[in-house]
BASEDREN-727973 format. One record per atom (N, C-alpha, C): x, y, z. Coordinates in steps of 0.02 Angstrom, whole numbers, plus 50000, padded with zeros to 5 digits. Example, Ala and Ser with C-alpha at 12.3 -4.5 7.8 and 13.67 -1.06 7.14 Angstrom:
2
506604971650390506154977550390506604983550390506424988850354506844994750357506455000250394
This chain:
300
522255325852648522515332452658523055334852630522805340852578523395342952546523885347852603524485347352578524795351852634525505356952589525775362952641526415364152593526545368452651527465368352675527685373052737528055377052696528265379752733528695387652709529075389352785529555391152784530185392152831530345399452823530465401652883530665413152900530915410852952531505415852953531455421053023531275425253046531145423453119530885427953157531325434853167531085441653148531295445953153531695445853236532085452253230532595452253287532395458253308532175464153259532005471353291531235473153290530945471053248530255475253213529695470153239529215474853237528525471153269528465464953225527825461553271527665454853222527365458053183527415453053129527215453453057526525450153063525865451853024525285446953026525425440053039526085436552984526065430152999526315426353069526965432853091527055428953159526455430253216526045437153209525225436753251524725429853227524785428453169524505422053155524515413653208525485414653201525575409853225525655410653295525715415253325525645415053399524855415853406524465416753385523645413253407523635408653388523955403653352523895397253328524125391853389524805395153428524955393553470524765391253528524295398953561524115399353612523285394253614523295392853550522695389853561522565383753548523325379653548523435374453528523605370153604523235363053613523445360953671524265358153692524525359653745525065360553756525465366753715525205369653694525845379053646526215381353721526675381253701526945386253756527345392953721527565397453756527765403753740528525402753712528725396953731529585396253700529455393853612528805392053600528585393553527528375399753500528165404153528527985409653510528315416653464528365420753418528755423053393529435427853454528715428553495529335435253545529965429953558529815425453601530495419153608530945418253542530885419853521531215417153442531545425753448531185430853447531815437153436532075437453496531965434953565532275433353619533195430453601533025425253566533735420353554533995423153503533485427153450534255429453412534665437153455534155439153499534395445453527534935445253564535145435453571535765433153626535985428253585536195431153511536695427553490536365423853441535835418953453535545413553422535315415753343535065409653331534635411753265533885407453262533095408853250532525407553258532305404753195532055400453190531645399853112531115397553136530685400653093529865394453085529635390753050529355387053050529075382653001528355380052991528065383552947527265379452978527415376652947526455374152926526525367252870525665370452859525345370952808524725374752783524145370052754523575369652747523215366152723523155371252665522925366952615522845370252552522405376852551521755377152619521255381452613521975389252657522385386752667522895391352684522865393652763522675387352796522455387252862523155384552902523475389152952524035382552980523795374653028524175371153002523925366553039524435361253076524965367153082525505362053116526325367653109526715368953139527535372153140527695369653211528285373753215528645375553230529385378953235529675380853301530075385853305530935381653330531305383853292531745379053277532215388053325532625384953361533165389453385533995386553366534275387953344534935388253313535525390753318535995386253346536675390153362537225387653330537875391053313538235386553305539135389053357539275384153395539505382553428540335382953403540445380753339541125381353309541185381753251541505384553193541385385853142541155379053095540555380453033540615374353012540195369853042540065372653129539535365153167538805370253194538525369053163537915369753178537305364853188537005366053272536655364453304535825367453312535485360453323534715366153342534365360953404533925364253409533255362153464532505365453446531995358553456531305362853473531065361353517530775366753564530965365153648529875365753612529615359353665528845360953671528555360553596528915357953557528795358853487528905350653447528835349653385528245352853351527495355453380527115359553347526665359053372525905358153309525395353753340525185352153281524295352753295523685356253255523135358053272522635350653286522365351553352521975346053350521545342753304521605334853281521195334453240521525333253168522185333553188522745334953109523225327953113523395325053168523665319253156523845317753100523865317653043523835314352986524485317852950524235324952978524935329352973525555328753004525645324053063526245325253074526775323753059526725318253011527415316452968527365321452900527225326452906527675331952839527615336752883527425336552954527555340652984528295340053006528355333453029529105333653053529725334652973529595331052940529785332652881530025338952859529565343552860529595351152849530185353352871530035352452963530735353053030531435350652983531275343852981532045338952955532275345552888531835343752835532195348952796532375356552802532095358852843532325366752869532895366152916533055360852948533775361052977534385359352917534125354852894534535352552827534865357752802534445361352783534545367152745534925371952777534915372852825535245377952873535985375352897536185369452879536955364352876536825362952962536275360352987536185358353052536365351053060537005350553096537255343453118536835340553155536605343053212536205339453258535545343353302534915337253295534335343953313534125337753385534065342453434533395339453469532845342653479532195336753475531445339353474531325337153544530905340353565530685337353643529865340153612529245335153616528725337653585528395340553667527745343853646527155345253692526875341053726526775343653788526065335453796525605334853751525455327253754524805326053707524995324853643525735322353630525675327453586526035319953521525495313253547525615306453516525945306553450525385308553406525505308953332526425313253302526445316053346527155319353324527695315853368527775310853405528245306053448528335300953396527685299353371527495292853322527945295053289527765300253245528015302853176529115302453189529285305053256529755305053279530105299653265529895293653283529995287853305530175286253237529525286553206529845283453135530415287553072530525293853101531265294553068531915292453126531785290153150532295284653197532645292453253532295294953293532595300353323532565293653406533135295053414533345290853478532995297553543533045292253604532995296953663533625297353693533525299653752533975301353816534515308453789534245313853738534605316853739534575324153796534835328653814534745331653858534125337553858533835338253880533135342253895533195347653879532855351453850532735356953812532175363253841531815359353873531255361653912531075357153975530695361354055530765357554093530295349654073530565344054111530175337854091529555338054133529675338454206529175339654231529035346654276528555345154287528165353154343527745350954364527635356254440526855356254471526565362454442525895363154439525475367954423525065368754477524755373854457524315377054529523615380054506523015380754516522625385154493522465389454553522605397354526522685402654570522095405054590521385404554546520965404454561520405399054624520965396754645520675394054718520435397654756520245398154813519875401554844520685400954889520945408554916521455405654978521555401255014520845398155076521015394655115521375386955076520985386455014521145378354991522105381054963522085385554936522815386254903523425386154987523275387855026523305388755079523455377955115523115376955097522875370555131523405364055055523445366455034524055364754991524675364555018525085371755049525665371055078525745367855146526305366955160526655363755206526445368955280526375364555334526235368355382526535373755407527155373255406527765378155416527565385255377527535382555288527375387855259526775392255276526055388355283525405391355312525555394355376526025392555438526005396455470526495404155473526985401955415527595408755408527115414555360526575412655343526125417355302525885419855331525375419555399525085420355449525355425255483526015427755493526525431755525526495437655515526475444055526526145450455517526835452755466526735454055424526935458855374527575463055420528125460055405528935466755419528565475055398528545479655444528295487555444528895487655361528665492555334529025495755284529045489455240529085483955237529035479755163528325478755141528895479955045528025479455016528165475454966527525471554925527855468854871527315470654829527615471154756527305472854691527675474454630527375472554577527635471954477528155479554490528505476254465529195481054456529635479354385529995484454347530155484054294530885484754293531205484254360531775485554370532325475954352532555477154299532965472754279533585471754320533985479654296534635477654345534495478254406533815479354444534025479054524533835469054519533095466354484533205458954496534005455654454534395456454448534945452854420535445457354481535465460754513536015461254566535655455254624535145455154644534675449054678534805443854664534875440754583534765436154571535545433754583536205437554548536755434654570536885434454644536665437354677536685437454755536435428254760535815425254757535745418654770536245416954728536235415654662536985412154613537445413154656537695418754693538495417154736538055412154765537705413254831537805410154869537175402954860537035399654820536945392554806537345390054758537725391954740538375387954691538225385354608537505392554576537635392054516537665396354468537665397454403537845400654380537345406854348537205411954355536865417554344536595419054282536235420654272535815423954200536265429854205536905432054149536975437654147536415444454112536615451154156536305455954144536155457154042536385456654017536205456253956535485452553921535775445253940535345442053934534655441953962534725445954032534005446054057533685453754019534335458853996533605462153973533515460853891533935457053883533605453053801533035452253790532955448453866532405444653881531745446353878531915453653945531355458653955531115460553879531565463653847531585469553784531075465353732531155457553725530825456453671529995451153719530095451653771529535449353791528985454653834529335457453894528735463553913528395467053870528425470653817527955477053789527615469253752527605465753761526855460853737526485458253810526875460353869526595457553930526605450753946527245449253887527335441153919527835440353971527995446754004528665444254054528295448154118528655446054167528465451554225529065449954296528975454354322529355453554392528955455554449529005453854488528605453554587529425455754611529375460954644529955462454702529495464054760530095462854790529875463454874530395470254896530105475154903530655480354929530315481555023531095484355041531025487155147531175492255127530885496455139530925500555153531315506155092530795502655058531065505354965531795502254932531985496754988532595495954940532465488054902532635486454858532395479254835532815472754860532515469654904532765462654922532745456154931532375456254870531885448454836531425450154795531555444654733531165445154677531025437754635530525438754579530325432854569530295434254509530755431254422530355432454378530115426954344529485430254295528715427154290528755426954179528615421554150528455424954106527665421654082527205423154048526465423854032526225421553967525755415753953525795414453900525245409853903524445411853855523965407653840523765404953917523595409353958523435407654027523735406354082524495405354060524645402154123525595408354128525625407654203526025412754235526625405154248527205407754215527715402654257528455405554264528625403054332528845405154382529735403554343530125408554313530845406254274531525407354328531375410854378532115414154406531965415254457532305416754508532315420654599532785424654595532785429254638533215432854656533245434354763533615434854798533725435454854534405439554880534355442254891534965444554949534925445255032535065438255050534815436255112535085440355158535685441955165536205447955201535585455055194535475456655133535345464655141534545462855181534165458155140533825457955176533445455155281534135454455293534035451255354534415458355386534945462055392535055471055402534405473555384533985473955349533505479755335532855478955361532805472055390532265469755446531745467555376532005464555331531415463755269531305455055321531455452955371531305445455379531495440755351531645435655360531735427155348531155424655290531015425655293530115423455248529875425955182530355430655177530055438255138529855435855054530145428655037530295422454986529445418954966529155418855031528585414255055528135420055033528225425355070527605431655054527715434454963528055434254942528105435254884527935430354815528115424954836527625420054792527005419654820526655420054881526015423354911525555429354861526015434754849525725439954822525875437154730526305434054715526235431254652525715426854625525415422154671524675418454673524235422954654524065428654696523485434154702523485438654632524155438754609524155442854547523905437054495524065433254507524065430054415523165428954434522835428454488522035427154496521965434454460522015439454478521885447254469521895447254381522545441654383522595445254301522555439354235522055435154275521635429654231521905423054231522405422054250522765416854241522225410654267522405406454224522145398954262522605393754270523335393854264523605390454289524415393754325524855393554373525155396354381525625389254392526435391654328526845383854329527465387354364527685381754404528145381854463528755383254421528785383454348529225381654313530055373354302529475371854330530055362054314530395360254367530495354754381530985350854423531035344854390531515341954417532005337054407531365326554396531495325654336531215320254315530975314154384531325314754415531565309254474531095311454527531115317654555530735320354596530095320154565
């Protein structure tokens, strides 16, 4: 197979070019294709001060057979690091191109002055993993995408979904919904961030800053790749969940819950369970084939 590679930056503000739409379609159709390899994710990364470069590998016919979106950062002057999350992506049946694809990625990062590169291939990418091994990539680096997760088919009947939950959760979901509580899709990024910050303070982790959330929403939401499910008690936001959407998968990314406010307004202690239950129904209605719970530690 005759192959040719190309490298280009992912635009920060302009609508996707034909090549970007072609790439996004390619990623969505490949097994293991993920949003973090889509061009809109690259625009999000550029909006928060990083760089995103797309390497594509084409056959002589012009057909894309593989590629990778590389995210670059410069933590110090003269020092550049990069990572490829859930990539490189290779078309099924093109395993013989894996070596050329990895070489194209390495050539691109070397030309950008990258001193360290982390690559976390997608699921089922045995040929890519073998090509990385042949080029002396080691194991044990920090993960740049979740290494394990739980996926649920939202198309299952409600009864089957409930059967997969704990007895306590089923009991909580069967309780009457508190008067005045509504759960629906929202676009209020600022309200989400306030709820997310309340959760971070309560649980002791660092919250996403407002600018990062606005940048992600601005890059993904116009293409329908991002959504917020929000619970309001008497019109006041008390809990919310942030999701991404790509290739039939809706992925839970982060949450927010102001427990004290929810209790004060009478939203009940189980508002988050109701929120997630409604997200399953929304996923079903929107045509999703799986809900990804966003990752968990591999040892779990």
